[in-house]
LONU-787562 format. One line per 2 residues: number of its first residue (from 1); for each residue x, y, z of N, C-alpha, C. Coordinates in steps of 0.2 Angstrom, whole numbers, plus 5000, padded with zeros to 4 digits. Atoms other than C-alpha are relative to their C-alpha. Layout:
% residues N
NUM = X,Y,Z,X,Y,Z,X,Y,Z; ...
//
This chain:
% residues 370
1 = 4993,5001,4999,5269,5126,4937,5003,4994,4997; 4997,5006,5004,5280,5115,4926,5004,4996,5005
3 = 4996,5005,4996,5288,5100,4934,5007,4999,4995; 4993,5001,5003,5307,5098,4929,5001,4993,4998
5 = 4999,5007,5002,5309,5082,4919,5008,4998,5001; 4993,5003,5000,5325,5071,4921,5004,5004,5005
7 = 4997,4997,4995,5329,5080,4937,5005,4995,5004; 4995,5005,4997,5345,5071,4944,4998,4998,5007
9 = 5002,5003,4994,5341,5060,4959,5004,5003,5006; 4996,4997,4995,5356,5066,4968,4999,5007,5002
11 = 5001,4993,4999,5352,5084,4966,4993,5001,5004; 5007,5000,4996,5334,5081,4972,5001,4998,5007
13 = 4998,5001,4993,5341,5073,4988,5003,5005,5003; 4997,4995,4997,5352,5087,4991,4995,5006,5001
15 = 5005,4995,5000,5337,5099,4988,4996,4999,5006; 5005,5002,4995,5326,5089,5000,5004,5001,5007
17 = 4996,5000,4994,5340,5089,5013,5000,5007,5003; 5000,4993,4997,5339,5108,5015,4993,5002,5003
19 = 5006,4999,4997,5321,5107,5021,5001,5000,5008; 4999,5001,4993,5321,5111,5040,4995,4996,5003
21 = 5004,5005,4997,5313,5095,5045,5001,4994,4996; 4998,5006,5004,5312,5077,5039,4994,4999,4995
23 = 5005,5002,5006,5304,5073,5022,5000,4993,5000; 5001,5008,5000,5298,5055,5021,4995,4998,4995
25 = 5006,5004,5004,5288,5042,5011,4999,4995,5005; 5003,5005,4995,5278,5031,5023,4995,4996,4996
27 = 5004,5005,5004,5270,5015,5017,4996,4996,5005; 5004,5005,4996,5256,5004,5024,4998,4995,4995
29 = 5001,5005,5005,5256,4988,5014,4993,4997,5001; 5007,5003,5000,5241,4977,5010,4999,4995,5006
31 = 5000,5004,4994,5246,4967,5026,5000,5004,5006; 5000,4995,4994,5244,4982,5037,5006,5001,5004
33 = 4994,4998,4997,5262,4984,5040,5003,5006,4998; 4997,4993,5001,5271,5001,5042,5007,4999,4998
35 = 4992,5000,5001,5288,5005,5035,5001,5007,4996; 4998,4994,5004,5297,5020,5028,5004,4998,4994
37 = 4997,5001,5006,5302,5020,5010,5006,5005,4999; 4995,4994,5001,5312,5036,5011,5000,5004,5006
39 = 5000,4994,4996,5318,5048,5024,5006,5004,4999; 4994,4996,5002,5329,5063,5022,5004,5001,5006
41 = 4995,4999,4995,5344,5069,5031,4997,5004,5006; 5003,4996,4994,5332,5080,5042,4998,4995,5006
43 = 5002,5004,4994,5329,5065,5053,5005,5001,5006; 4995,4998,4995,5345,5072,5062,4996,5005,5005
45 = 5003,4996,4995,5333,5085,5069,4997,4997,5006; 5003,5004,4995,5325,5071,5079,5005,4995,5003
47 = 4995,5004,4997,5342,5064,5085,5001,4993,4997; 4998,5006,5004,5343,5050,5072,5003,5000,4994
49 = 4996,5000,5006,5351,5045,5056,4996,4995,4995; 5004,5004,5005,5344,5037,5040,5002,4992,5001
51 = 4999,5007,4998,5353,5021,5046,4995,4997,5005; 5005,5002,4995,5342,5021,5061,4993,4997,4997
53 = 5006,5002,5003,5327,5020,5050,5000,4994,4996; 4998,5006,5004,5335,5007,5039,4999,4994,5004
55 = 4999,5005,4995,5338,4996,5054,4993,4998,5003; 5006,5001,4996,5321,4998,5062,4995,5006,4999
57 = 5006,4995,5001,5304,5007,5058,4999,5003,5007; 5003,4998,4993,5301,5008,5077,5004,5005,5003
59 = 4996,4995,4997,5315,5021,5079,4995,5006,5001; 5004,4994,5000,5302,5035,5075,4994,4999,5005
61 = 5006,5002,4996,5288,5026,5084,5002,5001,5007; 4997,5000,4993,5299,5024,5100,5001,5008,5002
63 = 5000,4993,4998,5301,5043,5100,4994,5003,5002; 5006,4998,4998,5283,5046,5102,4999,5000,5008
65 = 5002,5001,4993,5277,5050,5120,4995,4994,5001; 5004,5006,4999,5269,5034,5127,4993,5001,4999
67 = 5007,4999,5001,5252,5042,5127,4997,5002,4993; 5002,4997,5006,5252,5047,5109,5000,4994,4995
69 = 4999,5005,5005,5255,5030,5100,4993,4998,4998; 5007,5002,5002,5236,5025,5100,4997,5005,4995
71 = 5003,4995,5004,5231,5042,5093,5004,5000,4993; 4997,5000,5006,5245,5041,5080,4998,4994,4995
73 = 5003,5005,5005,5239,5024,5073,4993,5001,4998; 5007,4999,5001,5221,5029,5074,5000,5005,4994
75 = 5001,4995,5005,5224,5045,5064,5003,4998,4993; 4997,5003,5006,5235,5036,5051,4995,4996,4996
77 = 5005,5004,5003,5222,5023,5048,4994,5003,4998; 5006,4996,5002,5208,5036,5047,5002,5003,4993
79 = 4997,4997,5006,5219,5045,5033,5000,4995,4995; 5000,5005,5005,5221,5028,5024,4993,4998,4998
81 = 5007,5002,5002,5202,5024,5025,4997,5005,4996; 5003,4995,5004,5197,5041,5018,5004,5003,4995
83 = 4996,4997,5004,5212,5045,5008,5000,5008,5000; 5000,4993,4998,5213,5062,5016,5006,5002,5003
85 = 4994,4997,4997,5227,5073,5022,5001,4998,5007; 4998,5002,4993,5236,5067,5038,5004,5006,5002
87 = 4997,4994,4997,5240,5083,5048,4999,5000,5008; 5001,5001,4992,5243,5080,5067,5007,5003,5003
89 = 4994,4998,4996,5254,5087,5081,5000,4995,5006; 4999,5005,4995,5261,5074,5093,5006,5002,5005
91 = 4994,4999,4995,5272,5075,5109,5005,4994,4999; 4995,5005,5001,5288,5066,5107,5006,5001,5005
93 = 4995,4999,4996,5304,5063,5117,5007,5000,4996; 4994,5000,5004,5320,5069,5109,5006,4997,5004
95 = 4995,5003,4996,5335,5059,5114,5005,5004,5004; 4996,4996,4996,5345,5074,5119,4996,5006,5003
97 = 5004,4994,4998,5333,5089,5121,4994,4998,5005; 5005,5002,4996,5320,5079,5130,4993,5001,4997
99 = 5007,4999,5003,5301,5082,5128,4999,5006,4995; 5001,4995,5005,5295,5091,5113,4993,4999,4996
101 = 5006,5002,5004,5281,5092,5100,5003,5000,4993; 4998,5001,5007,5282,5087,5082,4993,5000,4996
103 = 5006,5000,5005,5270,5091,5067,5001,4996,4994; 5000,5004,5006,5267,5078,5054,4995,5002,4995
105 = 5005,4998,5005,5259,5082,5037,5002,4996,4994; 4999,5004,5006,5257,5071,5022,4993,4998,4996
107 = 5006,5001,5004,5245,5066,5008,5001,4993,4997; 5000,5007,5002,5240,5048,5005,4999,4998,4992
109 = 5001,5002,5007,5240,5039,4988,5000,4992,5000; 5001,5008,5000,5233,5021,4985,5003,4998,4994
111 = 4997,5003,5006,5244,5010,4974,4996,4994,4997; 5004,5005,5004,5239,4997,4962,5001,4993,5004
113 = 4999,5006,4996,5246,4983,4974,4995,5000,5007; 5005,5000,4994,5233,4989,4988,5004,5004,5005
115 = 4997,4996,4995,5246,4998,4998,4999,5007,5000; 5001,4993,5000,5245,5016,5003,5006,5003,5002
117 = 4994,4997,4999,5259,5028,5002,4999,5007,5002; 5000,4993,4998,5261,5045,5011,5006,5004,4999
119 = 4994,4996,5001,5273,5058,5005,4999,5007,5004; 5001,4994,4996,5276,5072,5018,5006,5002,5004
121 = 4994,4998,4997,5287,5079,5031,4998,5000,5008; 5001,4999,4993,5289,5080,5050,5004,5006,5002
123 = 4997,4994,4998,5294,5097,5059,5000,5000,5007; 5000,4999,4993,5299,5100,5077,4996,5007,5001
125 = 5004,4994,4999,5286,5113,5083,5000,5002,5008; 4999,4999,4993,5292,5114,5101,4999,5007,5002
127 = 5000,4993,4998,5295,5132,5102,4993,5003,4999; 5007,4998,5001,5278,5136,5094,4995,4998,5006
129 = 5005,5002,4995,5269,5125,5107,5002,5003,5007; 4998,4997,4994,5279,5132,5121,4997,5007,5001
131 = 5002,4994,5000,5274,5149,5116,4992,5000,5001; 5007,5000,5000,5256,5144,5114,4998,4998,5007
133 = 5001,5002,4993,5256,5136,5132,5001,5006,5004; 4998,4994,4996,5264,5152,5139,4994,5005,4999
135 = 5005,4995,5001,5251,5163,5131,4993,4998,5003; 5006,5003,4997,5237,5152,5137,5000,5001,5008
137 = 4999,4999,4993,5244,5153,5155,4999,5007,5002; 5000,4993,4999,5246,5172,5153,4993,5002,5000
139 = 5007,4999,5001,5228,5173,5148,4996,4998,5007; 5004,5002,4994,5222,5163,5163,5002,5004,5006
141 = 4998,4996,4995,5233,5173,5175,4996,5007,5000; 5004,4994,5001,5225,5189,5167,4993,5000,5003
143 = 5008,5000,4998,5207,5183,5169,4999,4999,5008; 5000,5000,4993,5211,5178,5187,5001,5006,5004
145 = 4998,4993,4997,5218,5195,5191,4994,5004,4999; 5006,4995,5001,5203,5204,5183,4994,4998,5004
147 = 5006,5002,4996,5190,5193,5192,5001,5002,5007; 4999,4998,4993,5199,5197,5209,5000,5007,5001
149 = 5000,4993,4999,5202,5215,5206,4993,5003,4999; 5006,4997,5001,5185,5218,5199,4995,4999,5007
151 = 5004,5001,4994,5177,5210,5215,5003,5005,5006; 4997,4996,4994,5189,5219,5227,4998,5008,4999
153 = 5002,4993,5001,5185,5236,5219,4992,5001,5000; 5007,5000,5000,5166,5233,5217,4997,4999,5007
155 = 5004,5002,4994,5162,5226,5234,5000,5006,5005; 5000,4994,4996,5167,5242,5244,4995,5005,4997
157 = 5005,4995,5003,5158,5253,5232,4993,4998,5000; 5007,5002,4999,5142,5243,5233,4998,5001,5007
159 = 5001,4999,4993,5143,5244,5252,4999,5008,5001; 5000,4993,4999,5146,5263,5251,4993,5002,4997
161 = 5006,4998,5003,5131,5265,5239,4994,4998,5004; 5005,5002,4996,5120,5255,5250,4999,5005,5007
163 = 5000,4996,4994,5125,5266,5265,4997,5007,4998; 5002,4994,5003,5122,5282,5255,4992,5000,4999
165 = 5007,5000,5001,5105,5276,5250,4996,5000,5007; 5003,5000,4994,5101,5272,5268,4999,5007,5004
167 = 5000,4994,4997,5106,5289,5274,4995,5005,4996; 5005,4996,5004,5096,5297,5260,4993,4999,5002
169 = 5007,5001,4998,5080,5288,5266,4999,5002,5007; 5001,4999,4993,5083,5291,5284,5000,5008,5001
171 = 5000,4993,4999,5086,5310,5282,4997,5004,4994; 5003,4997,5006,5075,5313,5267,4996,5007,5001
173 = 5004,4994,4999,5066,5327,5276,5005,5006,5002; 4995,4995,4998,5082,5337,5280,5001,5004,4993
175 = 4999,4996,5006,5083,5352,5268,5007,4999,4996; 4994,5001,5004,5095,5349,5254,5004,4993,5000
177 = 4997,5006,5000,5100,5332,5259,4999,4995,4994; 5002,5004,5005,5091,5323,5245,5005,5002,4994
179 = 4996,4997,5005,5100,5334,5232,5007,4998,5000; 4993,5001,4998,5117,5331,5240,5001,4992,4999
181 = 5000,5007,5000,5114,5312,5242,5000,4998,4992; 5000,5002,5007,5109,5311,5223,5006,5001,4997
183 = 4994,4999,5003,5124,5319,5218,5006,4995,5002; 4995,5005,4998,5135,5307,5228,4999,4994,4997
185 = 5002,5007,5003,5125,5292,5222,5002,5000,4992; 4999,5000,5007,5127,5298,5204,5008,5000,4999
187 = 4993,5001,5001,5146,5300,5206,5002,4993,5001; 4998,5007,4999,5147,5282,5213,4998,4996,4994
189 = 5002,5003,5006,5137,5277,5198,5005,5001,4994; 4995,4999,5005,5150,5285,5187,5006,4996,5001
191 = 4994,5004,4998,5164,5277,5196,4999,4992,4998; 5001,5007,5002,5156,5260,5194,5000,4999,4993
193 = 5000,5000,5008,5154,5263,5175,5007,5000,4998; 4992,5000,5002,5173,5267,5174,5003,4994,5002
195 = 4997,5007,4998,5177,5251,5183,4998,4995,4995; 5002,5004,5005,5166,5242,5171,5003,5001,4994
197 = 4996,4999,5006,5175,5250,5157,5006,4997,5000; 4994,5002,5000,5191,5245,5163,5000,4992,5000
199 = 5001,5008,5000,5186,5226,5166,4996,4998,4994; 5004,5002,5006,5175,5226,5150,5004,5001,4994
201 = 4996,4998,5005,5189,5232,5139,5002,4994,4995; 4999,5006,5004,5191,5214,5132,4994,4995,5001
203 = 5006,5004,4999,5173,5208,5133,5000,4993,4996; 5000,5006,5003,5170,5190,5130,4994,4999,4995
205 = 5005,5001,5005,5159,5184,5115,4994,4997,5004; 5006,5002,4997,5141,5182,5121,4994,5001,4996
207 = 5006,4998,5004,5123,5183,5116,4998,5007,5002; 5003,4994,4999,5114,5199,5114,4997,5000,5007
209 = 5003,5000,4994,5109,5204,5132,4993,5003,5000; 5007,4997,5000,5090,5207,5134,4997,5001,5007
211 = 5004,4999,4994,5079,5214,5147,4994,4995,5000; 5006,5004,5000,5064,5203,5152,4994,5004,4997
213 = 5006,4996,5003,5051,5217,5147,5003,5005,4996; 4998,4995,5005,5052,5229,5133,4999,5007,5004
215 = 5001,4993,4997,5053,5248,5137,5001,5005,4995; 5000,4995,5005,5052,5264,5128,5007,5004,5000
217 = 4993,4998,5001,5069,5269,5122,5001,5008,5001; 4999,4993,4999,5067,5288,5121,4999,5002,5007
219 = 5001,4999,4993,5060,5289,5139,5006,4998,5004; 4995,5002,4996,5074,5279,5145,5006,5004,4999
221 = 4994,4995,5001,5088,5290,5137,4999,5006,5004; 5002,4993,4996,5079,5306,5144,5001,4999,5007
223 = 5000,5001,4993,5077,5299,5161,5008,4999,5003; 4993,5002,4998,5095,5292,5162,5004,5007,5000
225 = 4996,4994,5001,5103,5309,5156,4998,5005,5006; 5002,4995,4995,5092,5319,5168,5002,4998,5007
227 = 4998,5002,4994,5096,5308,5183,5007,5000,5002; 4993,5001,4999,5114,5305,5180,5004,5007,4999
229 = 4996,4994,5001,5120,5322,5173,4996,5006,5001; 5003,4994,4998,5107,5334,5179,5003,5005,5004
231 = 4996,4995,4995,5118,5341,5193,5006,5003,4997; 4994,4998,5003,5132,5344,5181,4999,5005,4994
233 = 5001,4997,5006,5124,5352,5166,4999,5008,5001; 5001,4992,4999,5120,5370,5174,5007,5003,4999
235 = 4993,4997,5000,5139,5373,5174,5004,4997,4994; 4996,5003,5005,5144,5363,5159,4997,5000,4993
237 = 5003,5000,5007,5138,5357,5142,4992,5001,5000; 5007,4999,5001,5120,5361,5136,4998,4994,4996
239 = 5002,5005,5004,5112,5345,5131,4993,5001,4998; 5007,5000,5003,5097,5345,5119,4998,4993,4998
241 = 5003,5007,5001,5086,5330,5116,4995,5001,4994; 5005,5000,5005,5077,5326,5100,4999,4992,4999
243 = 5001,5008,4999,5070,5308,5104,4993,4998,4997; 5006,5002,5003,5057,5300,5093,4997,4995,5005
245 = 5003,5004,4995,5044,5292,5104,4997,4993,4996; 5003,5006,5003,5036,5275,5101,5005,4994,4998
247 = 4995,5005,5002,5052,5265,5099,5002,4996,5007; 5000,5004,4994,5052,5250,5111,5006,4995,4999
249 = 4995,5005,5001,5066,5238,5114,5001,4996,5007; 4998,5004,4994,5072,5224,5126,5008,5000,5001
251 = 4993,5000,4999,5091,5228,5124,5002,5002,5007; 4997,4999,4993,5101,5228,5140,5000,5008,5002
253 = 5000,4993,4998,5098,5245,5149,5007,5001,5003; 4993,4999,4997,5115,5242,5158,5005,5002,4994
255 = 4995,4999,5005,5124,5241,5141,4999,5007,4997; 5002,4994,5003,5114,5256,5134,5003,5006,5004
257 = 4998,4995,4996,5118,5266,5149,5008,5001,5000; 4993,5000,5000,5136,5262,5148,5002,5004,4993
259 = 4999,4997,5006,5136,5268,5130,4999,5008,5001; 5001,4993,4999,5128,5285,5135,5005,5003,5005
261 = 4996,4997,4995,5139,5287,5150,5007,5001,4997; 4994,4999,5004,5155,5284,5139,5000,5006,4996
263 = 5000,4995,5006,5150,5296,5125,4999,5007,5003; 5001,4993,4997,5143,5310,5136,5006,5002,5004
265 = 4994,4998,4996,5158,5309,5148,5006,5002,4995; 4995,4997,5004,5169,5311,5133,4999,5007,4997
267 = 5002,4993,5002,5160,5326,5127,5002,5005,5006; 4998,4995,4994,5162,5334,5145,5007,5001,5001
269 = 4993,4999,4999,5180,5330,5145,5003,5004,4994; 4997,4997,5006,5185,5335,5127,4997,5006,4997
271 = 5003,4994,5003,5172,5348,5123,4996,5003,5005; 5004,4997,4994,5167,5357,5139,4997,5007,4997
273 = 5004,4994,5002,5155,5372,5137,4997,4999,4993; 5003,5001,5007,5149,5365,5120,4993,4998,5001
275 = 5007,5003,5000,5132,5360,5115,5000,4993,4998; 5001,5007,5002,5127,5342,5113,4993,4998,4998
277 = 5007,5002,5002,5112,5336,5103,5000,4993,4999; 5001,5007,5000,5106,5319,5106,4994,4998,4996
279 = 5005,5001,5005,5095,5312,5092,4998,4992,5000; 5002,5007,5001,5085,5296,5092,4994,4999,4995
281 = 5005,5000,5005,5075,5291,5077,5001,4993,4996; 5000,5005,5005,5070,5277,5065,5002,5002,4993
283 = 4998,4998,5006,5079,5278,5049,5000,4994,4995; 5001,5006,5004,5073,5264,5037,5002,4994,5004
285 = 4999,5006,4997,5081,5248,5042,5004,5000,5006; 4996,4999,4994,5090,5255,5057,4996,5005,5005
287 = 5001,4995,4994,5087,5264,5074,5006,5004,5001; 4994,4996,5000,5099,5278,5074,5000,5004,5007
289 = 4999,4996,4994,5106,5286,5090,5006,5004,4998; 4995,4996,5002,5117,5301,5086,5001,5005,5005
291 = 4998,4995,4995,5127,5312,5098,5005,5005,4996; 4997,4995,5003,5133,5328,5090,5002,5006,5004
293 = 4998,4995,4996,5143,5341,5099,5003,5006,4996; 4997,4994,5004,5150,5359,5094,5007,5001,5003
295 = 4993,4999,4997,5167,5356,5103,5005,5001,4995; 4995,4999,5004,5184,5358,5096,5002,4995,4994
297 = 4998,5005,5005,5184,5342,5086,5006,4996,5001; 4994,5004,5000,5197,5329,5083,5004,5000,4994
299 = 4996,5000,5006,5212,5330,5072,4999,4994,4996; 5001,5006,5004,5210,5319,5057,5005,4995,5000
301 = 4995,5005,4999,5226,5310,5060,4999,4995,5005; 5002,5005,4995,5218,5302,5075,4994,4996,4998
303 = 5007,5004,5001,5202,5296,5067,5001,4993,4998; 4999,5007,5002,5209,5280,5059,5000,4995,5006
305 = 4999,5004,4994,5213,5273,5077,4996,5002,5006; 5004,4997,4994,5200,5282,5087,4996,4995,5004
307 = 5004,5005,4996,5191,5266,5093,5005,4995,5002; 4995,5005,4998,5208,5257,5097,5000,5001,5008
309 = 4999,5000,4993,5212,5253,5115,5005,5006,5002; 4996,4994,4997,5220,5268,5125,5001,5006,4995
311 = 4999,4994,5005,5218,5280,5110,4995,5005,5003; 5004,4994,4997,5212,5297,5116,4998,5005,4994
313 = 5002,4996,5005,5203,5310,5106,5002,5007,5001; 4998,4993,4999,5211,5326,5113,5007,5000,5003
315 = 4993,4999,4997,5227,5332,5122,5001,4995,5006; 5000,5005,4994,5232,5317,5133,5004,5003,5006
317 = 4996,4998,4995,5243,5328,5143,4996,5005,5005; 5004,4995,4996,5229,5340,5149,4994,4997,5003
319 = 5006,5003,4998,5215,5328,5151,5001,4993,5003; 4999,5006,4997,5214,5314,5163,4996,4994,4997
321 = 5004,5006,5003,5208,5296,5158,5005,4996,4997; 4995,5004,5003,5216,5281,5151,4998,4998,4992
323 = 5001,5001,5007,5208,5281,5134,4996,4993,4998; 5004,5006,5001,5196,5266,5135,4993,5001,4998
325 = 5007,4999,5001,5179,5274,5133,4997,4998,4993; 5002,5002,5007,5177,5273,5114,5001,4993,4998
327 = 4998,5007,5001,5186,5256,5113,4994,4996,5003; 5005,5004,4996,5173,5249,5126,4993,5001,4996
329 = 5006,4999,5004,5159,5258,5117,4999,4996,4994; 5001,5004,5006,5162,5250,5101,4999,4993,5001
331 = 5001,5007,4998,5164,5233,5109,4993,4999,5002; 5007,5001,4998,5147,5235,5117,4995,5001,4994
333 = 5004,4999,5006,5139,5242,5101,5000,4993,4995; 4999,5007,5003,5146,5226,5092,4996,4995,5003
335 = 5003,5005,4996,5139,5215,5105,4992,5001,4999; 5007,4999,5001,5122,5223,5102,4998,5000,4993
337 = 5001,5000,5007,5123,5220,5084,5000,5006,4996; 5001,4993,5004,5125,5238,5079,5007,5002,4997
339 = 4994,4997,5003,5137,5249,5070,5001,5007,5003; 4999,4993,4998,5146,5265,5076,5005,5003,4995
341 = 4996,4997,5004,5154,5278,5066,5001,5007,5003; 4999,4994,4997,5163,5294,5071,5003,5005,4994
343 = 4998,4995,5005,5165,5310,5060,5002,5006,5004; 4998,4994,4996,5175,5325,5066,5006,5003,4996
345 = 4994,4996,5002,5188,5338,5061,5001,5006,5004; 4998,4995,4995,5197,5351,5070,4996,5006,4999
347 = 5004,4994,5000,5186,5366,5075,4993,4999,4997; 5007,5001,5003,5170,5358,5068,4996,4995,5004
349 = 5004,5005,4996,5164,5347,5082,5001,4993,4998; 5000,5008,5001,5161,5328,5083,4993,4997,5000
351 = 5006,5004,5001,5147,5317,5077,5001,4993,5001; 5000,5008,4999,5145,5299,5084,4993,4997,4998
353 = 5006,5003,5003,5132,5289,5074,5000,4993,5002; 5001,5007,4998,5126,5273,5081,4994,4997,4997
355 = 5005,5002,5003,5115,5262,5071,4998,4992,5002; 5002,5006,4998,5105,5247,5078,4995,4997,4995
357 = 5005,5002,5005,5096,5235,5066,4993,5000,5003; 5007,4999,4998,5077,5238,5067,4997,4994,5003
359 = 5003,5006,4998,5073,5220,5070,5001,4999,5008; 4999,5001,4993,5079,5222,5088,4995,5005,5004
361 = 5005,4995,4997,5065,5235,5091,4993,4999,4998; 5007,4999,5002,5046,5237,5091,4999,5007,4999
363 = 5002,4993,5001,5041,5253,5083,4993,5001,4999; 5007,4998,5000,5024,5260,5086,4999,5007,5003
365 = 5002,4993,4997,5016,5277,5089,4994,4999,5005; 5006,5001,4995,5002,5269,5100,5003,4997,5006
367 = 4997,5002,4994,5009,5268,5117,4996,4994,5003; 5004,5005,4997,4995,5257,5123,5001,4993,4997
369 = 4998,5007,5003,5001,5243,5111,5006,4997,5003; 4994,5003,4997,5017,5241,5121,4998,4994,5005
//
């Protein structure tokens, strides 16, 4: 970009005065004394005039919040020592508006006489900081609510589950009681997972969760589906399993169960009476978990946002739910270092393809080696 030569100083000053903030030249001389060589009309944003600066450098310093002066001097001297950009936010007290925040940014240049000059600007950022504080407080309130609500919901469900398990054990010899108790316990398990979905819809970043011991993934998937969904399959979808054996992992059973629960529940909701094929196999550098149904499919217009929060894959007026299942599933898959892809079109069913990196697994055909 060309610099305009012979630009009139008066015109330059008029141009600078249009900047929404104070443009300045700040100097630290060889005797470690501070002064302003130039300030624009923008000093009026901070309740002062150019005459105030001419009369006393301390006008700007006096605006600083008492607790900020030490940091101001320290950061300026650091910039001078390293000749690097000075870019800081400070609290200050406006003469009229009261407490606020100001951002200063400038670039130092060392002169031949040993002094250092910064050319930069000051801008009031009170509105931005107030918004930042409000957002932080809102997040704290949200997190507190989630913690309390999660506890209040889970505690009675846990007690109910314990009571049902006690009843099941006490009356296990009564005809039919075990089947009915298992059905009730499975329903509580599903309710618990729905609650987890609700409160895990914004999971915090964390390490990949591991089990202490490895387990065979195909057997885990088969046992989970049989135990949780066995009572509902006779009158609903037909689930077929094609699970490669000899794939061991220490990935969280809870998280994998949540993935299966979310995806199978989606199929039961949006593709009732369809067939569901669940496939598990090693595919080169990945372990692939695929769920393919023969249901009505998903309109192509919904696919770009299908993993978004509160997005549904079917008729939201005829099917219950709040649309968190796929959103939460993707969050969990991301947490487990995997990838998830959904392919579908109206009338052609839906395929959900999850890929986990093979390094998270031990693949062997010899079970005794586990």
